[in-house]
N, CA, C and O atoms as a Tinker XYZ file with bonds, in Angstrom:
   280  protein
     1  N     29.930000   29.944000  -29.813000    73     2
     2  CA    29.797000   28.661000  -28.962000    64     1     3
     3  C     28.302000   28.536000  -28.449000    63     2     4     5
     4  O     27.711000   29.449000  -27.872000    81     3
     5  N     27.791000   27.350000  -28.718000    73     3     6
     6  CA    26.415000   27.245000  -28.193000    64     5     7
     7  C     26.386000   26.617000  -26.865000    63     6     8     9
     8  O     27.302000   25.882000  -26.498000    81     7
     9  N     25.316000   26.895000  -26.096000    73     7    10
    10  CA    25.140000   26.241000  -24.814000    64     9    11
    11  C     24.200000   25.033000  -25.026000    63    10    12    13
    12  O     22.987000   25.189000  -25.166000    81    11
    13  N     24.784000   23.855000  -25.046000    73    11    14
    14  CA    23.940000   22.614000  -25.379000    64    13    15
    15  C     24.031000   21.745000  -24.207000    63    14    16    17
    16  O     25.106000   21.476000  -23.671000    81    15
    17  N     22.814000   21.276000  -23.783000    73    15    18
    18  CA    22.795000   20.391000  -22.585000    64    17    19
    19  C     22.924000   18.927000  -23.126000    63    18    20    21
    20  O     22.294000   18.569000  -24.122000    81    19
    21  N     23.738000   18.115000  -22.457000    73    19    22
    22  CA    23.833000   16.825000  -22.906000    64    21    23
    23  C     22.605000   15.981000  -22.689000    63    22    24    25
    24  O     21.969000   16.025000  -21.636000    81    23
    25  N     22.278000   15.194000  -23.731000    73    23    26
    26  CA    21.090000   14.332000  -23.570000    64    25    27
    27  C     21.552000   13.082000  -22.774000    63    26    28    29
    28  O     22.695000   12.640000  -22.890000    81    27
    29  N     20.656000   12.555000  -21.993000    73    27    30
    30  CA    20.951000   11.408000  -21.198000    64    29    31
    31  C     21.619000   10.254000  -22.037000    63    30    32    33
    32  O     21.137000    9.935000  -23.124000    81    31
    33  N     22.621000    9.694000  -21.574000    73    31    34
    34  CA    23.266000    8.668000  -22.319000    64    33    35
    35  C     22.789000    7.316000  -21.921000    63    34    36    37
    36  O     22.052000    7.193000  -20.943000    81    35
    37  N     23.167000    6.313000  -22.617000    73    35    38
    38  CA    22.843000    4.975000  -22.304000    64    37    39
    39  C     23.433000    4.491000  -21.027000    63    38    40    41
    40  O     22.891000    3.607000  -20.365000    81    39
    41  N     24.577000    5.088000  -20.672000    73    39    42
    42  CA    25.205000    4.785000  -19.396000    64    41    43
    43  C     24.274000    5.059000  -18.137000    63    42    44    45
    44  O     24.253000    4.308000  -17.161000    81    43
    45  N     23.513000    6.202000  -18.257000    73    43    46
    46  CA    22.597000    6.566000  -17.195000    64    45    47
    47  C     21.459000    5.565000  -17.153000    63    46    48    49
    48  O     21.022000    5.143000  -16.082000    81    47
    49  N     20.980000    5.187000  -18.349000    73    47    50
    50  CA    19.966000    4.236000  -18.364000    64    49    51
    51  C     20.383000    2.902000  -17.773000    63    50    52    53
    52  O     19.680000    2.334000  -16.938000    81    51
    53  N     21.489000    2.424000  -18.196000    73    51    54
    54  CA    22.039000    1.137000  -17.671000    64    53    55
    55  C     22.275000    1.231000  -16.173000    63    54    56    57
    56  O     22.131000    0.227000  -15.475000    81    55
    57  N     22.641000    2.425000  -15.642000    73    55    58
    58  CA    22.902000    2.521000  -14.239000    64    57    59
    59  C     21.613000    2.389000  -13.465000    63    58    60    61
    60  O     21.587000    1.823000  -12.372000    81    59
    61  N     20.558000    2.907000  -14.024000    73    59    62
    62  CA    19.240000    2.779000  -13.353000    64    61    63
    63  C     18.753000    1.283000  -13.335000    63    62    64    65
    64  O     18.056000    0.893000  -12.398000    81    63
    65  N     19.082000    0.516000  -14.270000    73    63    66
    66  CA    18.733000   -0.873000  -14.332000    64    65    67
    67  C     19.627000   -1.819000  -13.536000    63    66    68    69
    68  O     19.328000   -3.007000  -13.423000    81    67
    69  N     20.731000   -1.294000  -12.979000    73    67    70
    70  CA    21.612000   -2.054000  -12.128000    64    69    71
    71  C     20.975000   -2.650000  -11.002000    63    70    72    73
    72  O     20.163000   -1.996000  -10.348000    81    71
    73  N     21.281000   -3.908000  -10.691000    73    71    74
    74  CA    20.573000   -4.638000   -9.616000    64    73    75
    75  C     20.790000   -4.053000   -8.327000    63    74    76    77
    76  O     19.945000   -4.227000   -7.448000    81    75
    77  N     21.913000   -3.320000   -8.092000    73    75    78
    78  CA    22.197000   -2.761000   -6.827000    64    77    79
    79  C     21.173000   -1.649000   -6.534000    63    78    80    81
    80  O     21.004000   -1.336000   -5.356000    81    79
    81  N     20.489000   -1.035000   -7.482000    73    79    82
    82  CA    19.502000   -0.019000   -7.336000    64    81    83
    83  C     18.129000   -0.675000   -6.905000    63    82    84    85
    84  O     17.231000    0.091000   -6.554000    81    83
    85  N     17.928000   -1.874000   -6.907000    73    83    86
    86  CA    16.577000   -2.543000   -6.709000    64    85    87
    87  C     16.572000   -3.042000   -5.238000    63    86    88    89
    88  O     17.577000   -3.434000   -4.645000    81    87
    89  N     15.332000   -2.979000   -4.728000    73    87    90
    90  CA    15.176000   -3.505000   -3.303000    64    89    91
    91  C     15.386000   -4.988000   -3.281000    63    90    92    93
    92  O     14.802000   -5.735000   -4.066000    81    91
    93  N     16.268000   -5.421000   -2.328000    73    91    94
    94  CA    16.653000   -6.810000   -2.246000    64    93    95
    95  C     15.693000   -7.590000   -1.383000    63    94    96    97
    96  O     15.495000   -8.780000   -1.628000    81    95
    97  N     15.096000   -6.987000   -0.397000    73    95    98
    98  CA    14.233000   -7.700000    0.543000    64    97    99
    99  C     12.902000   -7.104000    0.485000    63    98   100   101
   100  O     12.766000   -5.911000    0.757000    81    99
   101  N     11.901000   -7.836000    0.152000    73    99   102
   102  CA    10.564000   -7.353000    0.097000    64   101   103
   103  C      9.821000   -7.755000    1.321000    63   102   104   105
   104  O      9.796000   -8.941000    1.650000    81   103
   105  N      9.190000   -6.803000    2.041000    73   103   106
   106  CA     8.568000   -7.121000    3.346000    64   105   107
   107  C      7.465000   -8.169000    3.156000    63   106   108   109
   108  O      6.780000   -8.205000    2.133000    81   107
   109  N      7.320000   -9.023000    4.185000    73   107   110
   110  CA     6.279000  -10.127000    4.120000    64   109   111
   111  C      4.866000   -9.678000    3.795000    63   110   112   113
   112  O      4.234000  -10.243000    2.903000    81   111
   113  N      4.351000   -8.668000    4.503000    73   111   114
   114  CA     3.063000   -8.229000    4.193000    64   113   115
   115  C      2.808000   -7.912000    2.767000    63   114   116   117
   116  O      1.667000   -8.102000    2.348000    81   115
   117  N      3.736000   -7.445000    1.951000    73   115   118
   118  CA     3.628000   -7.231000    0.560000    64   117   119
   119  C      3.639000   -8.561000   -0.254000    63   118   120   121
   120  O      3.164000   -8.608000   -1.389000    81   119
   121  N      4.164000   -9.574000    0.325000    73   119   122
   122  CA     4.225000  -10.837000   -0.402000    64   121   123
   123  C      2.930000  -11.691000   -0.202000    63   122   124   125
   124  O      2.735000  -12.674000   -0.916000    81   123
   125  N      2.079000  -11.328000    0.735000    73   123   126
   126  CA     0.884000  -12.083000    1.022000    64   125   127
   127  C     -0.091000  -11.913000   -0.216000    63   126   128   129
   128  O      0.092000  -11.032000   -1.056000    81   127
   129  N     -1.057000  -12.745000   -0.267000    73   127   130
   130  CA    -2.025000  -12.771000   -1.413000    64   129   131
   131  C     -2.816000  -11.565000   -1.478000    63   130   132   133
   132  O     -3.158000  -11.131000   -2.578000    81   131
   133  N     -3.167000  -10.933000   -0.321000    73   131   134
   134  CA    -4.022000   -9.835000   -0.273000    64   133   135
   135  C     -3.654000   -8.894000    0.895000    63   134   136   137
   136  O     -3.035000   -9.323000    1.869000    81   135
   137  N     -4.031000   -7.644000    0.791000    73   135   138
   138  CA    -3.661000   -6.713000    1.831000    64   137   139
   139  C     -4.479000   -6.855000    3.037000    63   138   140   141
   140  O     -4.163000   -6.237000    4.053000    81   139
   141  N     -5.612000   -7.699000    3.003000    73   139   142
   142  CA    -6.444000   -7.862000    4.218000    64   141   143
   143  C     -6.321000   -9.179000    4.856000    63   142   144   145
   144  O     -7.242000   -9.640000    5.530000    81   143
   145  N     -5.132000   -9.845000    4.653000    73   143   146
   146  CA    -4.847000  -11.037000    5.310000    64   145   147
   147  C     -4.653000  -10.850000    6.709000    63   146   148   149
   148  O     -3.881000   -9.964000    7.076000    81   147
   149  N     -5.297000  -11.622000    7.611000    73   147   150
   150  CA    -5.247000  -11.539000    8.996000    64   149   151
   151  C     -6.140000  -10.404000    9.632000    63   150   152   153
   152  O     -6.050000  -10.072000   10.814000    81   151
   153  N     -6.998000   -9.853000    8.739000    73   151   154
   154  CA    -7.909000   -8.740000    9.196000    64   153   155
   155  C     -9.347000   -9.359000    9.242000    63   154   156   157
   156  O     -9.666000  -10.363000    8.604000    81   155
   157  N    -10.168000   -8.659000   10.058000    73   155   158
   158  CA   -11.530000   -9.081000   10.234000    64   157   159
   159  C    -12.481000   -8.021000    9.614000    63   158   160   161
   160  O    -12.320000   -6.819000    9.826000    81   159
   161  N    -13.449000   -8.501000    8.865000    73   159   162
   162  CA   -14.428000   -7.477000    8.293000    64   161   163
   163  C    -15.437000   -6.982000    9.259000    63   162   164   165
   164  O    -15.945000   -7.802000   10.023000    81   163
   165  N    -15.786000   -5.739000    9.315000    73   163   166
   166  CA   -16.910000   -5.182000   10.049000    64   165   167
   167  C    -17.806000   -4.658000    8.987000    63   166   168   169
   168  O    -17.448000   -3.687000    8.321000    81   167
   169  N    -18.984000   -5.258000    8.783000    73   167   170
   170  CA   -19.971000   -4.809000    7.786000    64   169   171
   171  C    -20.896000   -3.823000    8.377000    63   170   172   173
   172  O    -21.542000   -4.041000    9.402000    81   171
   173  N    -20.937000   -2.687000    7.666000    73   171   174
   174  CA   -21.814000   -1.542000    8.160000    64   173   175
   175  C    -22.788000   -1.182000    7.047000    63   174   176   177
   176  O    -22.629000   -1.662000    5.924000    81   175
   177  N    -23.756000   -0.381000    7.312000    73   175   178
   178  CA   -24.784000    0.137000    6.309000    64   177   179
   179  C    -25.347000   -0.945000    5.550000    63   178   180   181
   180  O    -25.415000   -0.835000    4.326000    81   179
   181  N    -25.742000   -1.939000    6.111000    73   179   182
   182  CA   -26.489000   -3.116000    5.404000    64   181   183
   183  C    -25.539000   -3.656000    4.209000    63   182   184   185
   184  O    -26.021000   -3.978000    3.123000    81   183
   185  N    -24.296000   -3.725000    4.460000    73   183   186
   186  CA   -23.313000   -4.281000    3.497000    64   185   187
   187  C    -22.764000   -3.337000    2.613000    63   186   188   189
   188  O    -21.860000   -3.694000    1.858000    81   187
   189  N    -23.222000   -2.071000    2.599000    73   187   190
   190  CA   -22.619000   -1.041000    1.663000    64   189   191
   191  C    -21.180000   -0.547000    2.123000    63   190   192   193
   192  O    -20.431000   -0.002000    1.312000    81   191
   193  N    -20.844000   -0.738000    3.348000    73   191   194
   194  CA   -19.518000   -0.282000    3.903000    64   193   195
   195  C    -18.914000   -1.475000    4.585000    63   194   196   197
   196  O    -19.562000   -2.136000    5.396000    81   195
   197  N    -17.633000   -1.762000    4.247000    73   195   198
   198  CA   -16.882000   -2.835000    4.931000    64   197   199
   199  C    -15.613000   -2.202000    5.399000    63   198   200   201
   200  O    -14.876000   -1.618000    4.604000    81   199
   201  N    -15.332000   -2.309000    6.721000    73   199   202
   202  CA   -14.070000   -1.852000    7.243000    64   201   203
   203  C    -13.407000   -3.083000    7.886000    63   202   204   205
   204  O    -14.018000   -3.861000    8.618000    81   203
   205  N    -12.015000   -3.206000    7.530000    73   203   206
   206  CA   -11.270000   -4.318000    8.042000    64   205   207
   207  C    -10.512000   -3.829000    9.187000    63   206   208   209
   208  O     -9.877000   -2.775000    9.161000    81   207
   209  N    -10.596000   -4.702000   10.316000    73   207   210
   210  CA    -9.794000   -4.296000   11.486000    64   209   211
   211  C     -8.899000   -5.561000   11.894000    63   210   212   213
   212  O     -9.225000   -6.718000   11.630000    81   211
   213  N     -7.774000   -5.208000   12.546000    73   211   214
   214  CA    -6.870000   -6.256000   12.893000    64   213   215
   215  C     -7.205000   -6.881000   14.205000    63   214   216   217
   216  O     -6.676000   -7.947000   14.518000    81   215
   217  N     -8.062000   -6.272000   14.995000    73   215   218
   218  CA    -8.362000   -6.750000   16.353000    64   217   219
   219  C     -9.976000   -6.916000   16.340000    63   218   220   221
   220  O    -10.725000   -5.941000   16.269000    81   219
   221  N    -10.379000   -8.109000   16.408000    73   219   222
   222  CA   -11.849000   -8.487000   16.363000    64   221   223
   223  C    -12.531000   -7.789000   17.589000    63   222   224   225
   224  O    -13.702000   -7.430000   17.470000    81   223
   225  N    -11.907000   -7.595000   18.676000    73   223   226
   226  CA   -12.489000   -6.991000   19.816000    64   225   227
   227  C    -12.931000   -5.512000   19.685000    63   226   228   229
   228  O    -13.749000   -5.000000   20.449000    81   227
   229  N    -12.351000   -4.885000   18.691000    73   227   230
   230  CA   -12.723000   -3.534000   18.388000    64   229   231
   231  C    -13.973000   -3.314000   17.491000    63   230   232   233
   232  O    -14.325000   -2.198000   17.109000    81   231
   233  N    -14.596000   -4.442000   17.197000    73   231   234
   234  CA   -15.758000   -4.369000   16.278000    64   233   235
   235  C    -16.873000   -3.520000   16.821000    63   234   236   237
   236  O    -17.436000   -2.732000   16.061000    81   235
   237  N    -17.244000   -3.626000   18.114000    73   235   238
   238  CA   -18.247000   -2.770000   18.726000    64   237   239
   239  C    -17.854000   -1.265000   18.713000    63   238   240   241
   240  O    -18.683000   -0.403000   18.419000    81   239
   241  N    -16.652000   -0.992000   19.019000    73   239   242
   242  CA   -16.148000    0.325000   18.986000    64   241   243
   243  C    -16.202000    1.015000   17.567000    63   242   244   245
   244  O    -16.522000    2.191000   17.393000    81   243
   245  N    -15.875000    0.192000   16.654000    73   243   246
   246  CA   -16.028000    0.748000   15.203000    64   245   247
   247  C    -17.537000    0.959000   14.836000    63   246   248   249
   248  O    -17.885000    1.963000   14.215000    81   247
   249  N    -18.371000    0.055000   15.206000    73   247   250
   250  CA   -19.770000    0.204000   14.887000    64   249   251
   251  C    -20.362000    1.454000   15.612000    63   250   252   253
   252  O    -21.203000    2.143000   15.034000    81   251
   253  N    -19.953000    1.739000   16.815000    73   251   254
   254  CA   -20.512000    2.911000   17.551000    64   253   255
   255  C    -19.874000    4.133000   17.037000    63   254   256   257
   256  O    -20.555000    5.159000   17.031000    81   255
   257  N    -18.617000    4.171000   16.586000    73   255   258
   258  CA   -18.082000    5.396000   15.998000    64   257   259
   259  C    -18.658000    5.642000   14.686000    63   258   260   261
   260  O    -18.857000    6.808000   14.347000    81   259
   261  N    -18.972000    4.608000   13.851000    73   259   262
   262  CA   -19.555000    4.843000   12.517000    64   261   263
   263  C    -21.036000    5.318000   12.668000    63   262   264   265
   264  O    -21.517000    6.090000   11.839000    81   263
   265  N    -21.743000    4.860000   13.713000    73   263   266
   266  CA   -23.119000    5.187000   13.899000    64   265   267
   267  C    -23.178000    6.676000   14.402000    63   266   268   269
   268  O    -24.142000    7.375000   14.090000    81   267
   269  N    -22.177000    7.157000   15.161000    73   267   270
   270  CA   -22.143000    8.501000   15.638000    64   269   271
   271  C    -21.824000    9.538000   14.622000    63   270   272   273
   272  O    -22.111000   10.717000   14.828000    81   271
   273  N    -21.213000    9.122000   13.482000    73   271   274
   274  CA   -20.930000    9.977000   12.308000    64   273   275
   275  C    -22.074000   10.447000   11.601000    63   274   276   277
   276  O    -22.032000   11.517000   10.994000    81   275
   277  N    -23.146000    9.694000   11.633000    73   275   278
   278  CA   -24.357000   10.034000   10.799000    64   277   279
   279  C    -25.206000   11.103000   11.441000    63   278   280
   280  O    -26.232000   11.494000   10.884000    81   279
């Protein structure tokens, strides 16, 4: 008698395609046209580095932290 492992059947494949296995509700941020929607750019290093922040009031803090890294 041989020890043979069963190869995956079509039933397993069809089970993975079942609609119940898929996410029904996609979060709104993923549906937006870009991941930077609602963010503000902070341009550093003469335009070589751009950091996007959600709060425009933090721009000075970001600039000072970036300058202290060098």
